N, C-alpha and C positions, 0 to 999 in steps of 0.2 A: 582144945576140944577137937574131936575127929568127926569129920563129915564123910559120908559114904555115898557115892553115886554108883548106880548099878548098871551092869550091861545085860541084865535079864531081858530076855525076849518075852513080852507079854502077848497073849492071844488077842486077836482083833475081836470086836464085838459081833456075835452072831446076829443075823437079821431077826431071829425070833428067840425070845428069852424062854428058857426052860428051867424050871426050878429043880434043884438037885436035892431038895428036902432039908438043906442045912441053912442056917442063918447065922450071921455074925452079930456082934453086939450093936453094930450100927446098921445092920441090915444090908442086903445086897442092893447095890445102887443102880444096876442096869434096869432099863425099862424100855417099853416099846417106842417111846418118843425118840430115844437115841438112834435106834435102828432106822426109823423113818427119816431122820435128818441125814444119816449117812447114805441112804439110798437116793434121796432127792438132791443132796448137795455134797456128793462125795468129793473128796479132796485129794486123792492120792493115786499114784501109779508108779510103776517101775520105769527107770530110765537107764538102767545099767547096760542093757544088751543091744543098743542101737548099732554100735560099731564094735568090732573086735578089740579096738584099742582101749575100750572102757572096761573090758572083762578082766577080772583079777580074782585070785583066791585070797588075796590079802584083806585083812580087816583092820579097821582103826583100833588102836589100843586105848583110845579115850572114848568116852561115851558121848555121842553127839547129842547136844541139847535140843536140836531140831532135826527132823528127818523128813521123809516123804509123806505126803498126804494123799488121801484117796480122791481119784477123779472118776467121772462117770464111766461105768462099764468095766472097772477093774477092781471092784471091791473084793477083798479076800477074806474068807472065813477061816483060813488056816491058822494054826497056832504053832508056836515053837518055844523053845526054852533054852536058857543058858545060865550058867552060874558064874560067868565072868564078872568080876568087880574090880574096882580100884579105889584107893583111899588117898585123901590128902590131909595133912595135918595143919590145923590152924594154930599158929604160934602165939596168937594174942592171949593174954592172961584171961582167966575166967571172969574177973571183975572189971575188965576193960570196957570202955564205951564203944563196943563194936558197931553199934548202930545209933549214933547220936549226932546231933547237929554240932557244927563247929562252934556255935554260940554257947554251948553248955559250959558249965564252970570248969570242967576238966580240959576244955579245948578253947577257952575264951580268947587266947591270944590270936587264934587264926581267924576269928570273926571281926577283930578290931583293926583290920587292915585299912589304913587311910593313906592318902598321898600327902607329901609334904607341900609346903607353899611354893616351892620352886624358886626361891630368891637367889637366882644365879645369873651370871652374866650371859647375855645373848651371844650366840655364836653363828658363824657362817655355815652354810650347808656343805656337806662333803660330797653330795651328788654332783657329778660332773661328767663331761664328755670324756670317754675313754679313747684317747688317741693311740696310746701304746699300751696294750694290755698283755702282760706276761703272766697268765694264770697257770698255777701248778695245781690242776684239778685233782691229781692223784696224791697231793700232799695235804696234810691236815695239821693246823696249828694246835699245839698242845700247851697245857699249863707249864709255865716256866720258860716260855719262849722257844722251846725246841720244836723242830719241824720233823714230823715222822710220816712215813708213808702209810696211808690209810689201808687197813686190812679188813677184809671181809671173810666171814666163815665159809669155808667150802662145804656146801651141803649137797653136792651133786650125788653123793653115794647114799645119803640117808633117804628113807621113805618119808612121805608126807606125815604119816602117823608118828614116826620117830621125832619129827619136829615138835609136835605137841608135847610129847614127853620131855624133850630136851628143855623147852622154854619154861616148863613148870619147875625145873630144877635150877633155873638161872636166877640170879639176883640182879637187881638193877644197880649199876655202878653207883657208888656214893657221890654226892655233890662235890664238884671241884671248888676252886677258890673263887671263880667268877670274876677274875680280874683281867683276863686276856683281852677283853673288848677295849680296854684303854690303850693297849699297844696297837691293836688293829685300827682304831679310830681315836686318835688323841683328843679330838674335840669333845669326846664323851666325858673327859675328866671334869669338864665344867658342870656336869650333871651327875657327878659321883654320888652325891647325897641321895638322889632319887634312885639311881641304879643299884647302889649298895643296899638300900632299904628293900628294893624289890627282890634282890637276890637273898637277902636275909629272910624274907617272908617265904620264899620258895624253900629254903633250907629248913625253916621251922616246920613247914608243912610236911616235908620229907621225914623229918625226925618224928613228928607226931604219928604219921602213918606207920613208920617202923615200930614205934612204941605200942600203939594200940591195935594195929592190924597185922603185924608181922611182916611189914614191908609192902612196897608198891606192887610187887608181883602178886602177892596174895590179895591185896586190896582190890586189884583189877579183875579178880575172879568173882565179883559180886553175883554174877548170874549162877554161881554154883550154890548159893544159899538164899538168894532172893528170888521172887517169882516162884515158878513151879520147879521142884527138884524131885527126882524119883529115886527111891532106894529099893532094896529087894523086898521090903515089907510094906511099902506104900508110897504115897505122894505127900510131900510137904509143900505148903504154899505160904510164902511170907510177903508182906507188903508194907512199905513205909508210908504211913498216913497219919501223922501226928495230930492233925486237926479232927480226925474222925472220933465220934463218941462210941460207936459200935460198928462192927463189921461182920459180914458173912459172905462165904463163897457160894455163888449160885451158878446154875447152868443146866444144860440138858441132863447131866448125870444125876441131879437131884430134883428134877422137874421144877427148877427155879424157885425152890422153897427156901425162903430166907431164914426159916427157923431150923433148917436141917443141919447146917454146918456153920455154927457160930465160931468166930475167931477170937483169940485172946491177944491182949496187948501187953507189950513189955514197957519198961520205963523209958525207952527211947522212941516210942511211937511206932514200933514195928508190930504188925498184926500177924498172927500165925495160926495155922491149923494143920493137923496131920490126918490124912485119909488112908486108913489101912486098906490093903488089897481085899478084893472080894474073896469069898470062901474058896473059889476055884483058882485063886492065885492071880487073876486078872486085875489090872489097875482099876481103882475106884472111878477114875475119869477116863472114859474111852477116848482113844485117839480120834481126832477130827470133830470132837463135840464142842459146843459153844460154852464159854465160861465168862463170868464177870464177878466183880466184887461189889456188894451192896453195902453202902456206908450211911450211917446216920451222922450227918455233918452239920456244922453251923449254918449251912445254906439249905438244909433239908435233906431228905433221903435221896441218894444218888447212886446209880449203877454205873460203874466205870470198867473199862477194859484194863486188866492188870498192866501195870506200868512196865513190867519186864516181859510181857508176852512176846513170843517169837513167831507168831503168825496171827494175822487178823484178816477178816474177810467181810466183804459187803455182799449180803445175800440179795437175790432178786426181789424187787419191789420194797427194799428197805433202804433207808438213808444212812443211819449210823452203822458203823462197822461193828462186827462181833469179834471178841477175842476167841481164838481157837486153841484148844489144848492140842499141841502138836508133838506127838511122840509115837512115830510109826514103828511097826515091828522091825526088827533088825534087818530082815531080808529086803525091806523096802527102802532102806536108807542108801543114799548115794555113797559109794566108796571112792575116795580120791585115788587116782592112779599115777599122776605125774608130779614130780617135784617142781618147786618154783623155778622159773628162769633166773639166771644170774642178773643181778642189778645192772641195767645198761649204763654205759659210761655217759651217754647223752640220751635224753628223753625225746622221743618223737611220739606225741600223744594224739590219739584219735578220740576226741570227745564224743560220747554217744548217749543216746536215750533209748532204752529198750522199746518202750511203747510206740514210738514214732519211727522205728527203724525199718518198717516194711514199706515197699512201694505201694501197697494197697491201703485204702483209707480205713484203717482198723487199728486196734491196739495189738502190737506185736508181742511175742512171747520170748521167754528166756531160751527155749529150745530152738525157735526159728533163728534167733540172734546167734546162737551157738553154731548152727548148721549153715547159715547163709551169710551172716555179716562178718563173723570172725575170719573166715577164709578171705574175704574181701580186704579186711584190714591188713592181714598178712601179705597179701599180694600187693597192696599199695605201698608197703615198705615201712609201716609204722611198727614200733616195738612196744608200745603201751596203749592200752585202751582205758579211758576214764569214763566210768559209767555213772550217769546221773540218776536221780529219783529211785534209788534202791530202798531207802528206808520208807516204810509205809506212810502214805499221805492220802487222806480221804478226798482231797480236792485235786483232781488230775491236772487241772490247768495251773496249779501252783508250780509246775515243773519239778515237783518233788521237794520244794524248799519249805513247805509248811508241814513238817513231820508230825504225825500223830502217834506212831508206834515205833520207837527208836531201835528196838531189837528185831523187828519183823521186816523181812524183805517184802516188797510190794507184791501182793497177791494178784494184782491185775495181770501180771506177766507170767504167772505160774507158781509153782511150789518152791519152798526153800531148796529142795534137792535139785530142781531144775536149774536154779542159780548156781548151785555147786558144780553141776555138770558143765555149765557154761565156763566157769572159772577154770575148771580142770582142763577143758578143751583149749582154752587160751594158753595155759601153761604148756600143753603139748605142742602148741604152735610156736612156743618161745615168746609169747606176748605177756608182758606184765599187766596186771589188772589193778587199776586204781579206782577207789570209790569216792564219789563226791559226797562227803559226810557233812551233816548239818548239826553243829553244836552251838551255833550262834544264836539260835532262837527256836521256838516251837510253835506249832499251830495253836490258834486261839480257841479251837474246838473244846467244848467241855464234855460232850457225850462220848467221843472216842479218842480224845487226846489227854495230855497231862494237865491242861489248864483247869484250875479249881479242882484238882484231883481229890483232895480230902475236904472239899468244901470251903477252903480258904484260898486266897490269891497268892499265898506265900509258901506253898508246899515245895515246889521246885524252882520257883521264880522269885525275883524281888517283888515286894508288894507295892501297890500304888503305881505312880507314873514311871518310876525307874524300871518296873518290870514289864513295861508295855512299849513296843516299837510302833509309833503312830503311823509311819509310812508303810510298814509291812503288815500291820494289823496282826501282830504276833506277840508272844510272851518271851521275856528275856530271863535267862537262867541266873540264879544267884550262885556264882562260882566260889563264894566263901563258905558255902554250906557243905558240911561233911558228907551228907548223903547224896547231894548233887554231884560232888566229886566222885563218890563211889559209882554212881550211875553212869556218868559220862566216861570216866576212865575205863570202866568195865565194858561200856558200849564200844569204844575203840578197840579194845582187846578182842571182844566177841567177833567182830567182823574179820579181824586178821587171823584169829586162831580157828574159829568154827568154819568160816567160809573161804579161808586162804586168800583173801585179798592181799595185795602186795604193797598197799599204802593208801594214802588219802589225799584228796584235795579238800582242804578245810574251807568251807564257805563262810563268807561274811566276817572274816577275821577283823577287819577294820571296825565293824560295828561292835565287836566284843571288846576291843582294846581301849575304847574311849566312851565315856559316859554320854557324849553327844552323838555317838555312833557314826561319826563322819557326815552327819546330815547338815547341810547348809554351811559346811566348813571347807574352805579351800586350803589345802596343805601346800605351803610354799617351800618347805624344806628347813625352816627355822627350827632348831632343836627344841625350843620352848614349846612347840606344838606337840611334841612327843612326851615330854617329861614334866608333867605338872598336875594340877588338880583335876584336869579332864581325863587323865589316864585311869582306867579301871585296873588297879593293881591285882585285884583278885582274879580277873580274867586273864591277865598276862601270866600270872603264876600258874593258872590252870593250863595254859598253852605250853608253859615250860614243863609241867608235870606230864602232860600227854605226850609231848615229844620225847621226854626222858623215858617214859614207859615204852613207847613204840620202838625207839632205837635201841633201848636196852635189851628188850626181848627179841626183837626182829632186826638185827643189824643191817640187813639189806632192804628194809622197808623204806618207802619214800614218802615224805610229807611235803605238801605244797600249800602255801597259805595265800588266800585271796586278800591281799592287803593293798589298798590304793594309796595309803598315807605315806609309805616309804619309811616306816619305823626303822631306825638304825638298829643294827645287830639282830635283826629279825631272822636272818639265816646264818647266824653264828651258833655253834654248839652251846647247849645249856651250861656245860661245865666251864665254859669260857665266859659266861655271863650273858649269853644271847638267849633268844626265845627258842631256838632249836630247830627251825624248819630247814629242810634241804633246799627248797626253792621258793621264790616269791613269784606270783603271777605278775608279769609286766603289763599291767592294765592300761597304762597310758598310751601304749602303741596303737591299740584299736581305736581309742578316742581320737588320736592324731589323724589316722587315716580317714575317719568319718569327717573330721574337720576339713581335711584337704579335698575330699571328694565333693564337698559343697562349693569349692572354688573352681575357677578356671585354671587350666594347666599353666598358663602364664603367671599365675599368682603362687604357684608352688615354690618353695625354697628348699633346695637340697640340703642346705646346712641345718634347717629346722628338722628335716627328716632324720638326718644322722644324729643330731643331738637327742631327739626323743628315743631313738633306738639304743643309744649307748648310755643313756642317763640312768645309771644304776650304781649300786654301792659296791665298793671294792670287796672282793672275796665273798660276796653274797650272790649266789646263782639265781638266775631268773628263767622262767618259762615265758617265751614270747609268743604272741599270736597276732595275726592281722585282724581276725574276727573269731568270736566264739558264739555260743548259743545266744548270748545277750543281744548281739547285733542282728540275729535272725528272727527275733520275736516280732509279733504284730505291733505296729507303731514305729518300727525301725526298718532299716533295709540292710540286706547283705551287701558286701562290696560289689558283687556282680550286678545286683539290681541298681545300686547307685550309679554304676558305670554304664549299664546298657538299657535299663528301664524297660519300657514297653517294646522296644525292638527285639527283646528276647523272645517274645511270643511269635514273631513272624520271620525272623532272619537267622535262626540258629541251625537251619538245615543246610548241609553242604551243597545240595543241588540248587540252592537259590543264591542270588547275588547277595553279598554282604553289604553293610552300610558303614559309613565312617564311624558311627557310634559303636557298632559291634567290633570293628577292627581296633578301635581305641580301647574298648573295654577288655577284649581278650588280651591285648598286649599288656595293659597296666595290671590286670588281674594277676598275671604271672610275675611281673616285676615286683609288685607289692609283696607277694608272698615270699619270693626268694630273698629280697633285701631284708625282710623281717627275720627270716631264718638265719641269714648270713650275719647280721649285726645285733639282733635283738636279745640274745642271751645264750644260755647253755642248754636250753630245752626249747621245744617247739610244739604248739598245740593247734589242732584244726578241728572244727566241729563238723560232724559227719554230713557229707553232701556238699559242703562248701569247697572241697577240693576241686569240684568240677563246676563251680558257679551255680549252685542250686537256685532255681528261680523262685521268686516270690518270698513269702515269709512263713513263720510258724504261727498257727492260730489253733489253740486247743478247742475242742468242742465245748460250747458254753451257751447258756441262756442269756437273755437280756437282763440287765441289772437296773433296779430302781433305786436311786440314791436318795438319802434323806432330804436333799434340797429339791426333790421333785424331778431332777433330770434323769434321763434314761440312757444307759450305755447299751447300744444294740448288741444282740448276740449273733450267733452264726447257725442257729437252729441245730445245735449239737453236731455240726459237720466235722468229719475227720479228713476232709479233702486236703486241708493245708496242715495237717498234723501227721505227716508221713515224709519219707525220703524217697525221691524218685531216682533210685540208683540206676534204673534203666536208661535214664538220659545220659549219664556218664559212660555207660557201656555201649551205647548206640554208635556204630562207626559211621553213620550218616549224619550225625549231629556235631556241631562245634564244641559241645560239652566234652566230647571225648578227648579232644586235644588238651583242654585244661586239666582233665583228670590225669592224662599221661604225663603232663609236665609236673604235676604235684608228685606223682609217683617217681619221676626221675629225680626230683629234689631229695626225696627220702633215700633213694639209692646212692645219690652223690654223698649225702651226709654219712650214710652207713659205710661207704668205702673210705672216705677221707677224714671222717670224724672232725670236721672243721669247727663244729659248735663248741667243742671242748678243747680245742687246740690252745697251746700256751702262747701262740703268736697271733697277734691281731694288730694291724696298723692301717689307719685310714690315710691314704696319701693324697686324695683329691676330693674336694667339694667345690665344684666350679658352678657358680650361679649363672654365669653367662652361657656356658655350654650345656648346663643342666646335667653335668656328669658327676657320678660318685664312683670312686675307685678305692678298693681296700683289699688287704691281704688277710687271709685267715688260714693258718697252717701253710701248706705248700700251694694253696690256691690263690688266684688273683681274680677278684670279682669286678666286673666293669658294667656299670649301669648308665644308659643314656636315656634320661627322662624327657629329652626335647621332643616336641610334638611333630617337628618337620625336619630338623637338621640331622644329617648323618655325617660322620667324620671318617675320612680316609687317612691312613698313616698317622693315626692318633697315638701320641707317645704317652705311655703310662709307666710309672715307676714300679720297680719290684726289688726284692731283697736278694734272692739267690740267683747265681749265674746258671746259664744252660739253655735248654730248649723247652719251650712251652707249647702245649696243644690245647685245643678246645675240648672240654669235657661236658659242658652243658650250654645249650644255646636256646633261649626262649623264642627265637625266630625260626626254629627248625619247623618244617612243614608238618611233621607228626604232632606238633604241639599247637597247630593253628597259626604258624608263622609264615613268612614269605620266603624263607630260604636264602637269605642274603649273606650268610656266613659260610665260608669254605672250611669244612671240617678236616680236610686233608692238609691244610696249610700248617706250616711250622714257624714258630716265632722264637728267634734267637735274641739273646740279651745283648745290649750295648753297654759298655762300661761308661761310667760317668754319672754324677749325681743328678737326679731329676725328681722333683716333688719329695725331697728329703729321703730319697732312696738311692742306694749306690749304683743301681742299674736301671735299665728300662727296656721295654719292647714296643714295637709299632703294631697297632691293630686297626681293624676296621670296626667302627662303632655305629651301626645303623640306629635310626631314631626309634624310640620306645622299644629298646631291646636290652636284655641282660645276657651277658656271656661270661662263663667261668673258664679260666685257663689254669691248667695244672702243669707243674714242673715235671719234666720227664727225666726220671733217673735211669730207667731201663726201658728199652723199646717195648718189651712185652707188658710193662706195667700200665701203659696208657690205655684207658678204656673210655670211649665216648658213651656217656650214660644213656643217651637216647637210643643208641644202637643196641645196648644190652636189653633195654626195656622192650624194644621191638622184637629182638630175637627170642626173648622169653615168651612173649605173646605168641609168636609163631609156633613155638614148641608146645605151648599149652593147647593151642587150637588143634 
């Protein structure tokens, strides 16, 4: 069957309706109520012409499913027209179950996924300290044991619209044999029964999608036939709600008349209605107007926001959100100007939240983030920004993790086109944009979310206790359901294709992969914890499918999984039998630092630090971090606050004497972050503001809560005071925060120059508990950490691999970084032949207390650059 999406420009709705004397069979749907809504709550404006770099005569060749909405003062009454169209062919047969549950008789095999009893021999854990790590990050293991250089498609010459056309013509590579994991990790052979079963279910699902949907590529374009789609003759609305007994589309366009637009149901529980254009050719539903679906359900009559809605809005003095029909005129849609940056070899991620990214106590906007925060991220030296809370969430304090509308960018921060302009600007700056996507659970809301969507608790979720996360108070998806797969796979594709995100950080993956959700479970590394009855095979198969989809259509896209369990083969390609993520978040590191910060310095063990940092699986890349947004939330403390506590309020000014607590805190803050980046993985993450030791915690505006047991959780009177980022503190040259920020910046520049996080060479030569010293090599750099609280060491011998001359390239004790200047940066360090600390050579250095110094091998005189001097020089030029 052929579906058509139109590029026709429809006129916006005039503020006053004038009859033209003609009527259609359904009548003209425009009315005064619509124009009043657009005037009072206008939702759109143009953002193309703020800077010349955004101007272009090019137009996307694909039709945007969402565009720009009207904002106060810029409502347009102009009309335009176009005859541009495009078509795609659905290759599924006419009699295929294109919209059916996997439990139906035709797809019964996919719903009967069960785990085996796991009667296998226990095995030891593969996780271990990596003393000698020779990673070939540019090499990729292929089926059959061959090693090939990974190749990425050069898209530097294509336009961003060309990309959308190209991926529509691509097919997802067929499944491989799924056997390579046994060569990578021989211990997995003891669990072959479970893993082969898992892979067979994945292959069966791929085959079913190929048979009934025309392939994973077509299946993932569900938003082109579900929800609202527009053709040159009208608007079609489809919704999957198998539990509903009747359904009608209501909204401003028909005065909320439930008898005006009755929907029809097909055999698979999909409701549908077609609304022809008005007699003047304008769409039946005006852009920017409110819409909902009214259903008669087993739980009673229910008005719901369409599940596939691409914009929703909370109007003043209203609690539930409203679905907004978002289809602006062509001239008001944002046009992407810049191609995606090339996939970085190593990730340096700046974790961000749009709403709290302003120094002022308010909800910030996409536009302000684009203009103010992105240049800051670029200047700090990060090459990726990870944005939280993009998917619409009615409860702001959920940090974006209780999603209500999965296809809608949060309206608190602006319009969908504002978000597009933000991403385009990041691409112009060479910054990769990652989205913190939530497919692990959904909001418990019934009024504006998916919960009880069709009046049953099993529409998108498992019914009963299995479909409820008691700790998060949220609903859990049924990943074995055909339409749930369509919804979530299309959701991932939507954000990559429509908004040009460059990848995802998948939230709550541990909760997905196990029926116990990781609650009250301590993972020890025993493989029986991963491959048994507690594993949710449906969920793991979904993760394999979504990684297959993402990497198949967008080869340079990045996927990061938040998994605390250490699931083996988590970051091995799907074709080799793995789950398919590019990176795993190394979550144990942040927990370790908090554990240590609660102890005295004398009780720290450097061996324990090194073990935690290097405790990761062979050939599985990790993103390390000392702290993320989790540690900044109210009830916890950031590293800076653990270290310096109340002294931060009175002794961070440079014109005041410091205190021992401040001196210790500044020194350890830098060391903790550098050793985490140096040893923790192949990527690094920092939550915005923590680079300069942001004081206090994050506390979203909230009212007091009265619990069922009668207790009361105090609120904060809806204050935004602690829901912002005081970037001015890090920029102030009269505060000690500035030194922490400049050191973090120097770290990023060091990694950018030497690429040590992805170096093939890593060797830890010293873990001295008595001296509190850690020495390791990564690439051509030698890292020296002295964690002792009082002892400094002169003529301290450290081992190294390569002969020649070494010089200091980064020094945490440098005065611009808040240090005491005890290291001479002009000194040269020549190697001595002879084995020391299992290294063939050594150099003699000075190691002051609580200091980290990085030494680089000098190949040519002109290649030596002290990172702190580069940073200072650039700062001078900018000023």
